N, C-alpha and C positions, 0 to 999 in steps of 0.2 A: 683917666682915659674913659670912664661915661662923661664926663661933661665936657670932652673934645669932641665926643660921637654925637652928643646930642645937639650938639653947636653943628658940627656938618650934617647932620642931618633935617634940619633946620633949616641948615643955606641950600639945601638939596631942594626942600618945598614940599618936604613928602609931611603929609596932613595926620596927625596924632591918633583922628576920630575917623580917618580911614576905614573902606571896610577891604579886608581881605583881597586881589584879585586872585581867585582862583581860574580863571582861562587858563589852560592850558597851551601849551608851548608847541606850535607846528612839529608835527614827528620828526619831520625831514631836518628841524634847524637839530632836534635834540639829538640828533643820529648824528648830526655835524659834529656835535658836541663830544659826540662820545666819541667820534672817532678824532678828533682833537685832542683828547685825553688819553689816548686807548695804554698809554706804559702805564698811566698815573691809574688807570682801573685797574688793570689786571694786577697790579701789584698792592691794589688797596682793597679787593675785592675778599682774598681770605683775610686779611687783617682783621675786616669789619665782621667778618663771619665770626672770628673767636671774639670781639670785643664785643658784639651783639650778645654771643653765649655768657658774657662776664655781668652783664646788665638785664638778662631774660626776667619777665614778668615782674618789672619794675616799673610798668605806663610808659615807658621809654623809644625811643627809636634811634639809628644810627644812619650818618647821612654824609655822604661825598661828592663835593664840589669842587667845581673848576676855580680857577683863579679868580674869574670874575664872579664868583657867587652864585652859579647857573648848577641846582641841584642837580647830581647826575645819577645818584644809584641811593639807595633808601633800605632797611633793616628796621621792620620795629614789631613790637605786640600788636596783637591784633584790636586788641581793647585803645589804642594810643593813635594806630591808623588812621582810626574814621575820623576823632580828632583834629591831627596833624590835619588832612588833606583839608580841613574848613579855613584853615589856616595859613591854606597854598604851601602847607611844606609836601609836596611831592616831587617828583624827577620834570624838569626843564622849566621849574620856576627860580624867578630871581629871585636871592635873599643878599643883594649887596644893599651896603648901606644907604644908597639911590634910590633905593623901592622900597624896602621895609626898615629904612633908620634903624638905631642902633639896637643890633641885634646881632649873638653871638660868630656867627657868621661873617655878617660886613661888617665888623668892630675886629674880629681878628684878620682878616685879610686887609682890612685898611691899616691897621697899628702892627701887623705882623708880628704879633704877638699870641699865646695862647693865653685865652679870656673866659670866665663866667657873667652869663647876665643873668641876673636872677630875674623872677616877676615882672616888677615893678621899672628895674630899670632898664624896661625896653620903651623906645619913644613910639611906637603904635600903642595904642589901648587894647586892639587885638589878642596882642602878643604878649599882653602881662601876667597871661595863666600860664606860663613854658617858663621856662629854669635851660638852660642851654649852655652848655662847655664844648668851646671850639681850638680847632688850633689849628696854624696855619701849615702846609706841608712845602718844603725845600725840593728843588731838583741838585741834582749833585752841580751844580754851578751856581747855586745860590740864590737860585731866581724862585719865587712862590707858585706853586703849578695846581694847586688847589688848597681846601681845607675837611677836615675831619672833625663830626659834630656828632654831639648828644645831646638831644633835645628831648626833654620829661614835662609831666607834670609838674609844678613851680612844688607841690606839694608832696610831692616825693623825692625830691633833690637829695643827693647821695654828696657828703664833703669830697669822698676819693674821687670823684667821676673828672673832673680834671686831668688829674696823675694817668688815671688812664687813657686820657685821650690823647694825651701827650707823650704816652709811652708808646701808645699804637701808632701815631703820628712817626715816631721816630723810625720804630721798627718798619714801615711804607720806606721812607725815606733812606734807610741801608738798604732795603731790596734794592731798590734804582739804582742807588748807588753803587751797589758789588757790582755790575756789570757792566756800568759807564764809561770806564777806562781797561778796558782786556789786555794792552799793550804796557800800561803802568805799573810801577814798583809801587805796591801797598803795603801799608805799613798799622796794623793794629796795635793800638798802646793803651796802658792805662795804669796807674800808681799800684793799684793791687793787683797781681796775677790772676786769681781767682777771678775776676771781671772780664780776661781777655777770653771772646768770643761768646759776650752775652751783648743784649742790649747798649750798654752802656758804654762799652768799649771806644776808643777814638778810632777813628779812620781816615788816614789823610793819604792822598795817592801822587806818584811825582814821577816825571819823564823817568828814564835812563839815565839821564843825564843830571836829573838835581831838581829840576826844575819845578816848583809848585803846582799843581793841577785841582786837588782839589781836597775837601777836610767835611765832613759831616759836622756834626751840630756837636757832637760828645768831643770831636778833636779841637773844636773854635771852643772850645769852653774851658779843655784842658791847657793848651794851649795860650788862652787868657785875649785870644786875637779875632773880628770879625773876620769874615770869607773875606772883603774887601782887602783889607789889613793885609791879610796870608798872602794875598796874590803879588804883593812887592818880595815874597819872602823865596827861600831857596832850601833843599835836604839841611845842607851845609851850615845855614843861618838859622835855622832850626832845633836842631839838634847836635852843633857845635862839631862836625862830623862830614870829612865828604861820604858822598853818597856809597864810593869803592869799595870804603871799609862796611857798609852795610853788607854789598854782595857777597865779602867776604866773609860778615858774621852767618850770614843766612843761605850759602852758595851751597851749602854740604845739605846729606840726606836728612840731619838731626833738627828736627825745627822747636829745639827748647827756648822758651822764653829768654829772650836778655834781655838788660837792666841798658839801655843810655838814659843821657839827661839831657831836657828839654832848655830852650834857649832863657826861659825864666827862673832855672837852677833846681826844678822839680825832677827827681828820678823816678821813669815810668819802665813796666815792663813792655817787652817789645815783643812779634811777631812778625816777619817781613816775608811777603812772597816775590821773591826778587830772580826768580831762575826761569827762565822761557820754557817753555810747557814741555811735558815729556810727551810721548808719542802717544798717551793716553790720558794726560793729566788736561780737566777741566779748566779753561782759562783760570786764572787766581782771582780773577774778579767778576764778576756777578754777570747777569741774567738773559732771560730766552724770549724768543718770539711771543707777543703777548699773545693768550687766546682770545680770540674775538672776542667784543666787547657787546652788547643786544645790538642791534643797527636801528631799532627803533621802540618804543615804549609798546609799541603790540608785537615784537617778537621775544621769540623766549633769554629770556639769560644763559651765559655758559652753566652747564650742568656740574663740570667738576676743574677745579682750578688748580688743585695741589692736595699735599697728602694730605695735610689734615685735612679738607673736606673731604676727603674719601675714608677718613676713620670715622664709621657711622657706629661702633660699636661691638662689631664680632671679633671674635680673637684672632682669627686666623691673619684677619685683611689688619689689625692693631699689630701683630708679630711680623709681616710683612713690611708694613711700615718702618717699625724698627731698625730690621734690618738695611734698609734702603738707608735709614740718617743716618745708622753707622759711617755707611760704604759712601754717603753721599762727596763727592769731588776729592775722592782716594786714587784716583785712578783705576777703578776697577767696574768692568763693563758688567749690565745688568742683562740677565734674560727672561724674559716671561712666560712661565708655560698658562695655560688655561683654556677649556672651550672656548668654541665660537662664541662672539658676543661677551663676555664674562668682562669684560672691559679692560682687557690688555691694552687696547690702546688708551684710553685714557689716565692709566698707572703711567703707561712712560711718557703723555705728556706732563703730566703729572710732576718726574724726574725729574724735567727738564725745569719747568718751573722752579723747582724747591732749590735748585742748582745753580753755582754760578756761570750758569749758559744764561740765565733764565731772557737778557737782553737780545741774545744769537737768535739765527733761524730753528724750528723746531719742521724737520723736516722728515716726514712720513711717505717710506717707499712700500707699499702693499706689492711683495713678490706673488702672491697666487692669481692677483686679478690683469698683471701686465701680460702681454700674450709673450712668448716666451723669444721671439723673434725683435721684438722691441726694448726686453727689458737691459739688455748689454747698455744700446743707447741711452736708454731713461739713468741708469746707475750711471755710465761713466764718461755721458756726453758725447759730442762728434765735430766733426769739423766741417765746412762746408765741402761740396760733393764727396763724403765718405762714402754713401750711398746712395742707392736710386731711391729721390722722394727724401732727400736730405733736404731741410731749413737752409736758404742763402746763408749764411753768414755762420751757419753751423746751431747749436742751444751748448748750452751748460749745464752738466749733468746733476742730477741730484746730490752726487756725495760734494761736487763742487760746490752746489748750493746751500750745505750745510756747513760749510767752512766757520768755523769759531763757535760753532752749536751744536746739536744733535743733529742726528739719524738716528731714525727710529726704523727697522729695516721687521714690519711685521710679515708673519706666515715665513717665516724664511725657511723652514722644512721645505716650502716648494721653488726653492732657487734651482735655477739649471743647476748642473754638476759643473760645467765646463766654466761656470761665471764665479763659483766657489773660489777658486784657485785666485783669481782676477783680485776679488773681494779681500782673500786673505791678505794679498800682494800691499792690497792699499792701506789695509790698517796695522802691516809692521814696517811699511816704510813711509807712509802718509803721504803719499803720492800718489798722483791719480792722471793717466794717460788717453784724453778722451778720442773715440775713434776718429783715423786719421790723421791725427798729430802726429807732430815729430817733437814732441816736447812731453818733459811729465809737467803737472802743476802741483803745489803743496798744497797740503790740505789737512786742516786740522779740527777735528771733530772727536765727539763720544759717539759710542753704540751702543741705541739699547735696540734688541731683537725678541720679538716673543714669534709663538707659534701655537698649535693645537695640536703638532704631531709626535710622535715619541724618537725622538731625532736620534737618542742610544742604537734602537732599531733599527733607525735608518744607517745610520754608518755600519754594524753588522750587513745590513744589505748591499753596504759598497755605495749607497745611494747619496749621502752626505760627509763630507772630509771632514774626518776628525780632528784635522790643525785648526779645520777651520771653529771647529765646535767648543776644542777647548780656548782659543782666542776670544770666542765670545761668551763663553760661561762664569765669567769670575764669578758672578753669586746669581743665583738663580731661584727667583721664587714663584710658587704655584699659587695662582687666583682661584679661589673656590668659584665652584658652579653657584648661580642664585640659587638654587632650594638647596644649596648647603652649609646657607648662611643664616646667623642668627639674628640678624639687623632688619631682616627681610623688610620689616613694615617704616622703619627708619629710611630704605634705598628707596621703597615709593614715594615715601612723603617729599624724598633730595630730589627726586627725578620731575612728582608732579611740582614743584617749588622752580623746577628750571623751564617747566615748560607753560609759565602763569606769566601775563606778562605786569608790570611793575604795576601793584598795587590790587590787583586782582585775587580775591579770594577762593581757593577751591579744595574741597575737602571730599572726600569717602568715606561710602559710609558702610558702620560699620559689617556689614551682611556680605557687602563686597569684597572689604578687603581681608576678611576670611577666606574666600572662595578663593584669593587671589596667592593667597599664603598657601594654599594646599596644591596649588596647580603645579607640574613640573617645569616650566619653563627650558624648554630646550636652547630658544635663543638666549637665556639670561640676559641681560642688562640691556642688551639691544632690541630684542621682541619684546620688554619691560616698557622701552621708552616709547616705541610705536604703536603699543596696545595705551598706554595713556596720552600719547599725543591724539588719537583718537576721539579719545572718551573725553577730554578737553574740548575739544571741536565742539562738539557733539550739546555739551554743558551749557555754554557759551558765558557772558560776560562773568557772571557769578552762579555758586551754587555748588551743590556735589554730587560727585560721580555715583551714579545707580546702578542697579546692574542692568537698564534700556538702554544704559550710554557705550556699554560695552560691542565690540566689534561684533556684527552677526556669526563669524567664522568662528571666530574664540569662541563664544556662545554653543556652536555648533558641533566643536569638538569636544567641548565638556560636555554636552549630550553622553557623547561616547565612551565615558571614561566612567566608572563607576563608585569613585572615595571621594564623595566629597562633603566633607562634613556638615550640617546645620551647623552645630555650634558645639564647642568641645567636650559640653557633656554628650553629646552626642551623634560619637564618632561614625557609628554602624550605619545613620541613617542618611539617606543624599538630602542635596542643599535643593535640590529641582522635583523631587517628588514626594509626595506623601508618606510617613511610614510604615516602612513593610514592601513598599511599590519599588519597583524599578523602571532606570528610563529603558526604550525601546528603538530601534533604527529607523520606527514609523510616529515618533513623537517629533512634530516640527517646533519650530522655533517658539510660536503662539504657546506650545504647553512649557517650556523655558519660562516663561512671563508667568503664567496661571499659576503653576506649581511651586516657584518661588516665591509667591503671593501666597499660596494657600499655608506655606510651610509657615511662614514668618508669621501670618497671622494664627496657625496653631502655636507656635510657640509664644506669641503676646497676650494670648487666652481671648483671641476674638477684638482688642483694641487697635484698630485702625491708625489711629494717631504713632502709637509705638511699632506698629508694624513697617509703616510708610516713610518712618524714621531711619527705621533699619538698613531697608533697603534703597534709601536714596530717590525715595518720588514722593509726589504730592498725594496727599487723604483722596484728592476727586482723581486720580489716576486709578486706587483702586477700585472706589464708587462707581467712576463706570466701567467696571469687568466684573462689578458683584453681579451680574447675572449669568456669569459666569461659570464662576466661582461656587462653592457651596455654601447654603443658605445659614446652614448654625456658625459657620465662622464672622459673619458681618456685624458685631455691637450695634 
């Protein structure tokens, strides 16, 4: 395979000793490519996070590319990212064989096979310091849609890397596969029953009449047939059984595995989803409306895309995620409680992303933000002429837009009482009647609701329907406020990472992190996100967020608070005032900066370099203020 790749490289005219072309692709073109690869990016991003956790601190990086070899997204160790940029391993660069010669990405895409290219096997001299393991990613129709790659220093390669990459690529394929055929008969099978529901199970889908539609790579292997060969088959020819018998086997409520015999004589254990969806069931086969991928290198990446990404170590969050995974795709509605800004909308999106509806629409409705006079039309839709000002040809309501996917009713406690009965009827009968329409439209939605209000108290006051409450609260989870979480620093770094453009390096000064950890965060994660977004803009392309990068109104609010620990060992001191002093209302913002510098200089015994590092400022910044600082504090 390597010899063939070298021959292709030579025929393409790739020069062995050329320097890497590190000129960036136009941002608009990268944005277009991300849009074209939207579904791939959505399903690959959380898998890349997991893969990177497994190889972290090995001088390596994880890359996702398009089917043509363009790098779309990357995650990597800081010490390796700089080296990677020197050989053009950055988003927007083309790593096909036509431009880079023999390399794992380009060769895996050309051969449509997983491969590792060791240092000296690269065609271009500039890439011989790398060892790369790559697997192509196939869509549910057997076409290559991209590639997943791990690239690292050739001296630190691990023999199991390719296996990890292959498993991760298969996981992405299964996620994409799951939601591509929502109305098909889906068969899960393996020769060993304990492997059902795992990454290695075979999945094949058929029309209700038994015509073959698709099969994942594990199914192709077990059946002993390629994707193209399978297209000539039916369920009956593959399992020697009419598909009607499958409905009889799995048509009841019990879903215990059953044995079937494949055309090659091998017996397998199976589960099938052959029933029409029940009023609350998620379509048995998968995906969601993908979260928006970054539209350009300068724009932020999506911050939370799956339940796994939300799990940053807090026991309360871990318990919530464990419960949600237990009820996933089990016909159980979810209600999320929590303070405003605590991330209820992010959790709802993650539930949808990890569900069998992941490729279908995710439609959020904030019941508190829509005027009461319009919410009925927004939810249920309307026909032309239904009311004064109605659009010509009418409009589809949010419930109908969510057909096949997830309807997220945020701030459900603010829904007007007279509409609660209509919503309950929709949930019970799975039909919606637009305003002014003489007919009902069938809808298949799963509902996630959220509120910061106490609905039981509202029920007692007659403000919320009890029957609707019990329809919505199949599983109730309560998100902790940001100030209650034990994983605060990790949350801060996750949010900060989401705000940084690809390749941008950003840190937070230790003193600032300590200050943030002591704040009470009334606006929770949303407030943190807005604060860090401003700070990132103040710092620029590279650097460390210091006290002077925080918004003035935030610092002014902190002036009025009396409990800012300067260090864990001095919890009774204030961060911005010298020991024994208290902040007064007359202090200006200049005092905040000077007192912070004075405190850090005292803490570091006059060492300007150490104090500057703790505050996230340069030494010159402190020296410029030296005339305003106590002279005994400067070394």
